[in-house]
N, C-alpha and C positions, 0 to 999 in steps of 0.2 A: 468220271472225275474231271474231264476237260472242261465241262460247263461250270462245275462248282468252282474250279480254279479261276476261270474267266470272270465269273460274277464276283468272287471275293476280291480279285485284283481291281476290278472296275469300282467296287465300293470303296476300297482303300484309296484309290487314286482320286475319285471324285468327291467322296464324302468325308473320308477319314483324315486326310491331310489338307491343311489350309495352305494356300499359295503364299509363299513368302515374298515380301516386297524386296526389290533389289535396292541395296543400300548405295547411296551416292559415294563416290570416292572421297577419301580424306584429302582436303586441300587447304592451302594457306591463302588467305585473302589479305592483301596489304592496301591500306587506304591512307591518303594524305589528307590531314585535317589540321588546321591552324588552331593551336591551343595556347591560351594565355596564362592560365593559372591551374592550381591543383583542383579546383572545383570543375573546370572544364574537362580536365583529365579524368576525374572520377565519374562525371556524368556520362562521358563517352564510353568509358570502360563498363559501366553498369548497363548502358543501352546495348552494347555489342554482346555482352555476356548473356543478355536476356533473349537473344535470337536463338530459335530452335536449331540445334545441330552444332552450335559453337562449343568447343571443348575448352579452349583456353584463349585468353586475350592478353596481349602485351602492348603497352602504350609507351612510346618514346617521344616525349615532348620536345626534346632538343631537335630531333629530325622531323617533327610533326607527322609522325607515322604511327598507325594503329595496325597491329598484326593479329588476325583472328585465325585460329586453327580449328578445323572441324569439318562437319558435313554440310555446312550452310552454303547457299549460293551467294556469289559475290554481290549480285544485285540487291538481294535482301539485306545484306550487311550494310551496303552503301546507303540504302534507303533509311535504315534504322539510325545510322550516324547522322544523316541529313535531318532526321526528325528531331534531333537535339537542338537545331537552330544553327548549326555550324556548316560552313561551306566545305564540302568534301568531294573528293574524286579518287578514283582508283590510282594506285601508286604508279606514277608515270616514269619512274627512273629505273635504270639497270646499273649494275656495278660497272665501273670504268674498265675493268679487265675483260669483260665479256664483249665489248664493242671493238670493232676493227678500226673504225674511223671516228674517234671521240670528238674531234674538232670540226666535223662537218657542220654546215649551216643547220640551225635549229636543234642540234644535239647538245651543244655545250650551253648550259644554263647556269647563270651566276647564283640563282636561288636554290640550286640543287644541293643536297647534303654533300659533305666531303666524300670523294670516292665514287660518286654517282654522276651519270649523264642521262639526258632524256632519251626515252625509247622511241627512236624514229627509224623508219626503214632505210634511210640513206646511210646510217651509221653501220649497218651490218653488211658484211661482204656477200656478194652474189656467188653462189657455188658454181654456177655454170660458166662463169667468166673465164675464158682461156688465159688471159693475161695474169689472172690471180695465181694460177699454178706456176707460171714462169717466174713471176715475182718472188714467190715463196721458195723457188728452187735456189735462188742466189741470195736469199735473205740471211741476216745474221742470226736469226732465230732457228734456222735449219742446221742441225748438227752435221749434216753431210755436205754442206755447201763447199767446204774446202776440197773435198774429193772431186767435185765437179769442175772447179776452177783449175 
């Protein structure tokens, strides 16, 4: 019986079951696109929704932002938006509350939507900096600062 079990297991593993493709993780792709009218908005929305793997598309003309949710790669979505004739780039902004130093050079942008600053490495704190821990120890944001003083 050992050989019959071995042969049947081998047949099931190699011939009976097909290998399943690994599915890409669900992700959100945000793109900055200048849109002037409803026609531009509709053209971009139709182009992005035709990309394989995109589940939903949200267009915000006021912020010049297109958000695509699904299994599509950001580079493919960006190329599809650029094929409409519009100048597009990946969303270069992060929320104001995420950045430690929002007014550092090159981070503050007048063209950014309200509540956003540019995503630059100088704006984020370095975790290994020893002075960062000491500064936070006496910060007003630290609830235990009064007990230290």
